[in-house]
C-alpha positions in Angstrom: -76.9 18.6 64.7 -79.9 17.2 62.7 -79.3 15.1 60.2 -80.5 17.3 57.3 -78.3 19.9 58.7 -75.2 18.2 58.6 -76.0 16.8 55.0 -76.4 20.2 53.9 -73.3 21.2 55.4 -71.2 18.4 53.7 -72.6 19.5 50.2 -71.5 23.4 50.6 -68.2 22.5 52.5 -66.2 22.5 49.3 -67.3 25.6 48.3 -64.4 28.5 48.6 -65.4 32.3 47.5 -62.4 34.2 46.3 -63.2 38.1 45.6 -61.8 39.6 43.2 -62.9 43.1 43.5 -61.0 45.8 41.3 -62.1 49.5 42.3 -60.8 52.2 40.2 -60.8 55.0 42.6 -59.5 58.3 41.6 -57.1 59.6 44.0 -58.4 62.2 46.3 -57.9 65.8 45.8 -57.7 68.2 48.5 -61.0 68.7 50.0 -62.6 72.1 49.3 -65.4 73.3 51.8 -67.0 75.6 48.6 -70.4 74.5 48.5 -71.6 77.8 45.9 -71.0 78.3 42.6 -71.4 82.2 41.3 -72.4 82.1 37.8 -73.6 84.4 35.1 -75.7 81.7 33.3 -79.3 81.6 33.6 -79.3 77.8 34.0 -76.7 75.5 34.5 -76.2 72.1 35.7 -73.0 69.8 36.8 -73.5 65.9 36.1 -71.2 63.1 36.7 -70.7 61.3 33.6 -70.5 57.8 35.2 -73.8 58.0 37.1 -75.8 60.5 35.5 -76.0 62.3 38.9 -76.6 65.9 38.8 -74.1 67.8 41.2 -74.7 71.1 41.0 -78.2 72.9 39.4 -79.3 76.3 39.1 -82.6 76.6 37.5 -81.9 72.9 35.7 -85.7 72.8 34.2 -86.2 76.1 33.1 -87.0 75.9 29.2 -84.3 77.7 27.0 -83.2 78.1 23.4 -80.3 75.6 23.1 -78.8 77.1 19.7 -76.2 75.1 18.2 -75.8 72.9 21.2 -79.4 71.0 19.6 -76.6 69.3 17.1 -75.6 66.9 19.8 -79.0 65.5 19.3 -78.5 65.3 15.6 -75.0 63.6 15.7 -76.5 61.0 18.3 -79.3 60.3 16.0 -77.5 59.9 12.7 -74.8 57.7 14.1 -77.5 55.5 15.3 -79.6 55.4 12.1 -76.4 55.7 9.4 -73.0 54.7 8.6 -69.8 57.0 8.3 -69.3 56.0 4.9 -73.3 56.9 3.9 -72.9 59.4 0.7 -75.5 61.9 1.8 -76.6 64.1 -1.6 -77.0 67.8 -0.4 -80.7 68.7 -1.7 -82.0 72.4 -2.4 -82.6 73.5 1.2 -79.2 73.3 2.8 -77.2 76.1 0.7 -79.9 78.2 1.6 -79.8 78.1 5.8 -78.8 81.1 7.7 -75.9 81.2 9.9 -72.8 79.5 10.0 -72.1 77.0 7.0 -69.8 74.9 5.3 -71.0 76.0 1.8 -72.3 72.8 0.8 -74.0 73.2 -2.9 -77.3 71.5 -4.3 -76.4 67.8 -5.7 -73.1 67.6 -4.1 -72.2 64.1 -2.5 -70.5 64.3 1.1 -70.0 61.1 3.5 -71.7 61.4 6.7 -68.6 61.4 8.9 -67.6 64.4 6.6 -71.0 66.4 7.4 -70.7 65.3 11.4 -67.3 67.2 11.4 -68.5 69.9 9.7 -71.5 70.1 12.0 -69.6 69.6 15.4 -66.4 71.4 14.9 -67.4 74.3 12.4 -71.3 74.3 13.8 -72.2 74.4 9.8 -76.2 74.6 9.8 -76.1 73.7 6.1 -74.3 69.8 7.2 -76.7 69.2 9.9 -79.7 70.1 7.6 -78.7 67.6 5.2 -77.8 65.2 7.6 -81.8 65.7 9.1 -83.3 65.9 5.3 -81.3 62.3 4.4 -82.3 60.6 7.7 -85.8 62.1 8.5 -86.9 62.6 4.7 -87.2 66.3 5.8 -86.6 68.6 8.9 -90.1 67.9 10.2 -89.7 64.3 10.1 -86.0 64.6 11.6 -87.7 66.7 14.1 -89.8 63.4 15.1 -87.0 61.5 15.4 -85.5 63.9 17.8 -88.3 64.2 20.0 -88.9 60.5 20.5 -84.8 60.3 21.0 -85.2 62.9 23.7 -88.2 61.0 25.6 -86.6 57.8 25.3 -83.4 59.3 27.0 -85.5 61.1 29.6 -85.3 64.6 28.4 -89.3 65.1 28.1 -89.0 69.0 28.8 -87.7 69.4 25.9 -89.0 70.0 22.3 -86.9 70.2 18.7 -88.0 71.6 15.6 -84.6 72.2 13.7 -81.9 69.8 13.5 -79.3 72.8 14.1 -80.5 75.1 16.5 -81.8 78.3 14.6 -84.5 79.8 16.4 -87.6 78.6 15.9 -91.2 78.8 18.1 -91.3 75.5 20.4 -87.8 74.8 19.9 -86.3 74.5 23.6 -84.7 72.1 26.2 -83.4 72.4 29.7 -79.9 72.4 31.3 -81.1 69.1 32.9 -82.1 67.6 29.8 -79.2 69.0 27.6 -76.8 67.1 29.8 -79.0 63.8 29.7 -78.5 64.1 26.1 -74.9 64.7 26.1 -74.5 62.1 28.4 -75.9 59.4 25.8 -74.0 61.0 22.8 -70.8 60.8 24.9 -71.0 57.0 25.4 -70.5 56.8 21.6 -67.1 56.2 21.0 -67.5 57.8 17.3 -69.2 60.8 18.8 -66.4 61.2 21.3 -63.4 61.0 18.8 -65.2 63.8 16.7 -66.1 66.3 19.5 -62.5 65.9 20.8 -61.0 66.8 17.7 -59.7 70.4 17.2 -58.9 70.5 13.6 -59.6 68.8 10.4 -59.2 69.5 6.4 -62.1 70.3 4.7 -62.2 69.5 0.9 -65.8 70.8 -0.6 -67.2 71.4 -4.0 -66.9 75.1 -3.2 -64.9 75.8 0.3 -61.5 74.2 1.1 -60.5 74.9 4.8 -59.7 73.5 7.9 -62.0 73.2 10.3 -61.6 74.6 13.5 -63.6 73.4 16.4 -65.4 76.5 18.0 -65.2 74.8 21.6 -62.5 76.8 23.3 -62.3 74.3 26.2 -59.9 72.1 24.0 -57.4 74.3 24.1 -57.5 75.8 27.7 -58.9 73.3 30.0 -57.0 70.6 31.6 -58.9 67.3 30.1 -61.5 68.8 27.9 -62.5 66.2 25.9 -66.0 67.8 24.3 -68.6 68.7 23.6 -70.2 71.5 21.8 -71.2 75.5 22.1 -73.7 77.6 20.1 -75.0 81.0 19.8 -78.3 82.9 18.7 -79.9 86.1 19.1 -82.8 84.4 21.1 -80.6 81.6 22.9 -77.6 84.0 23.3 -74.5 82.0 24.0 -74.7 78.5 25.4 -71.8 75.8 26.0 -72.0 71.7 27.0 -68.6 70.8 28.2 -66.8 67.6 29.2 -63.5 66.7 30.6 -62.2 63.7 32.4 -59.2 63.2 34.5 -57.8 60.0 36.1 -60.8 58.2 35.4 -63.4 60.3 36.6 -65.8 62.3 34.2 -68.1 65.3 34.3 -70.5 67.3 31.7 -71.2 70.7 32.4 -74.2 72.9 30.5 -74.7 76.8 30.7 -77.4 78.0 29.0 -78.5 82.0 28.1 -74.8 83.7 28.7 -73.9 86.9 28.2 -70.8 86.0 26.1 -68.6 83.5 25.1 -66.1 84.5 27.7 -68.2 84.0 30.6 -69.8 80.8 29.1 -66.3 79.1 29.2 -65.4 80.6 32.4 -68.9 79.0 34.0 -68.0 75.7 32.4 -64.8 75.6 33.8 -65.7 76.7 37.1 -68.5 74.2 37.1 -65.5 71.2 35.9 -63.5 72.7 38.5 -66.1 72.2 41.1 -66.7 68.6 40.2 -63.4 67.2 40.2 -62.3 69.2 43.6 -65.6 68.2 45.7 -66.7 64.9 44.2 -64.8 61.4 43.7 -66.3 58.7 41.2 -66.1 54.9 41.7 -66.7 52.5 39.1 -67.4 49.6 41.4 -68.0 46.9 38.9 -68.5 46.4 35.2 -70.9 44.0 33.5 -69.1 40.3 33.4 -66.4 41.5 35.7 -65.4 38.4 37.8 -66.4 38.9 41.3 -65.6 35.8 43.0 -64.9 32.2 42.0 -66.7 29.0 43.3 -65.7 25.3 43.4 -69.2 23.4 43.3 -67.4 20.1 44.5 -66.7 19.0 40.8 -63.5 19.9 40.3 -64.1 22.5 37.9 -64.6 26.4 38.7 -67.2 28.5 38.2 -66.9 32.6 37.8 -69.5 34.7 39.6 -69.7 38.0 37.6 -71.8 41.2 37.8 -75.0 41.6 36.0 -74.4 45.0 34.9 -72.4 48.1 35.7 -72.4 50.0 38.8 -70.8 53.5 39.7 -71.2 55.8 42.3 -70.4 59.4 43.0 -69.5 60.2 46.5 -68.5 63.9 48.1 -64.9 64.3 48.3 -63.8 63.2 52.3 -60.0 62.4 52.6 -61.2 60.8 55.8 -63.3 58.2 54.1 -62.3 54.9 53.2 -62.3 53.2 49.9 -65.3 51.4 49.1 -65.3 47.6 49.9 -67.5 44.8 48.3 -69.0 41.8 50.2 -70.1 39.2 48.4 -73.0 37.7 49.4 -74.6 34.1 47.9 -78.2 33.4 47.8 -78.1 29.7 46.8 -75.8 27.5 44.9 -77.8 24.4 44.6 -77.6 22.6 41.5 -78.3 22.0 38.6 -78.2 25.9 37.8 -78.0 27.2 34.3 -75.3 29.7 33.2 -76.5 33.4 33.9 -78.7 32.5 37.2 -79.1 35.0 39.5 -77.0 33.4 42.5 -76.6 36.5 45.3 -75.4 40.1 44.9 -71.9 42.3 45.7 -72.8 44.5 48.2 -70.4 48.0 48.6 -70.1 49.7 51.7 -68.1 52.8 52.3 -67.3 53.3 56.2 -70.0 50.9 57.3 -72.5 52.5 54.8 -74.2 50.6 52.0 -73.4 52.7 48.9 -74.5 50.1 46.0 -75.4 46.4 45.1 -75.0 44.7 42.0 -76.6 41.2 41.4 -74.5 38.5 40.6 -75.2 35.4 38.1 -72.9 32.3 37.4 -70.9 32.6 34.0 -70.7 28.6 33.9 -73.8 26.0 34.5 -73.6 24.7 37.8 -74.2 20.8 37.6 -76.3 19.0 40.2 -74.1 18.0 43.1 -72.6 14.4 43.7 -74.4 12.9 46.6 -72.2 12.7 50.2 -72.1 10.0 52.5 -74.4 12.7 54.6 -76.5 12.3 51.3 -77.0 8.6 51.3 -77.5 8.3 54.6 -80.3 10.8 54.7 -81.8 9.3 51.9 -81.9 5.6 53.1 -83.3 6.7 56.4 -86.2 8.6 54.7 -86.7 5.3 52.6 -86.8 3.1 55.5 -88.9 5.7 57.2 -91.1 5.5 54.5 -91.3 1.7 54.6 -91.9 1.7 58.1 -94.9 3.5 58.0 -96.2 1.5 54.9 -95.3 -1.8 56.9 -97.4 -0.3 60.1 -100.4 0.7 58.1 -100.7 -3.0 56.5 -100.3 -4.2 59.8 -103.4 -2.0 61.2 -105.6 -3.1 58.3 -104.9 -6.8 58.9 -105.7 -6.4 62.5 -109.1 -4.3 61.4 -110.0 -7.1 59.0 -109.5 -9.9 61.6 -111.9 -7.9 64.2 -114.6 -7.5 61.7 -114.1 -11.5 60.6 -114.4 -12.3 64.6 -117.4 -10.4 65.3 -119.1 -11.6 62.2 -118.6 -15.3 63.2 -119.9 -14.6 66.7 -123.1 -13.0 65.5 -123.6 -16.2 63.5 -122.5 -18.7 66.1 
């Protein structure tokens, strides 16, 4: 074995890799051969919540009026811009808004938290407009925020004009875009808590009641945890539903339905399809330890995932669970903490289904020199000295030859 290879082997002989993979795999339900859904909705999608992957689609990019499902985006922007205890003074416009209301009056002060419950449970159009005017300066100003946020999320086939979904020219979305917006909203813990609430007392200046969540899936679908229904004569019935079971979650969107019953039926069918036909795997989370090394100085260095990685796979009882393979590219110190040192490759039945970069959580110092390293360096130094010595000898010989020639010419 060449000396350089022997030295390298000695340097890395102390490295030990310990895989610490924890995969939260949902138990496999019975496989189904059903691949077609008959829906009454004019447009619909089923999205895996963990990955954002579309698992079923019917006219997913057809522009439709969203009705009160618009309020999902309104709530998301409000939660990002404000705080739950923000006091919002109701202006002159919200009390005059059409449709469902919580009967706000001009000059009334309400916290953002209460307005969000009024908007998302009772579908209060006045609450949505009060929020919009507070954070956008006006309905038009808030609409600009809505369109900017939608575009940033990748919902580029949508255009919003109102914060509450009341019909206006140019106010539209698609089933795909609405699922994308809902998925982003469901990543917000406060939003999830609100849309999963069934009832909440309301104490307004002119109205005392109990707000009841109009999303009936919360009562009649196992695992339902959101998000919002809607209706206008232009949009007809719309519904965005979400459910989670055993670490697996889906979002279903239906637009342009003939009735609320049909909307609920279609969303339930989409969610059933998701839980029956697909399995989600959270393969890695940012900062999760994927391996531990000992770089030779007696101190452990954790190798962690640089980001989240989730996959959704067609359900197959014959398929094995995903397995991880840690591939290290380089661990030669010194390396600052957070340096990419390799990747974790996940396979299922021999097929690569995902990759995530691996970084070192702690710094890796320069490794101490081994006997092989010292011998290699000494050998190199001796070789350099020998080359220099030979050059000196050659130069001296050339000078002697030149001198002898000069002497002979003049003798």
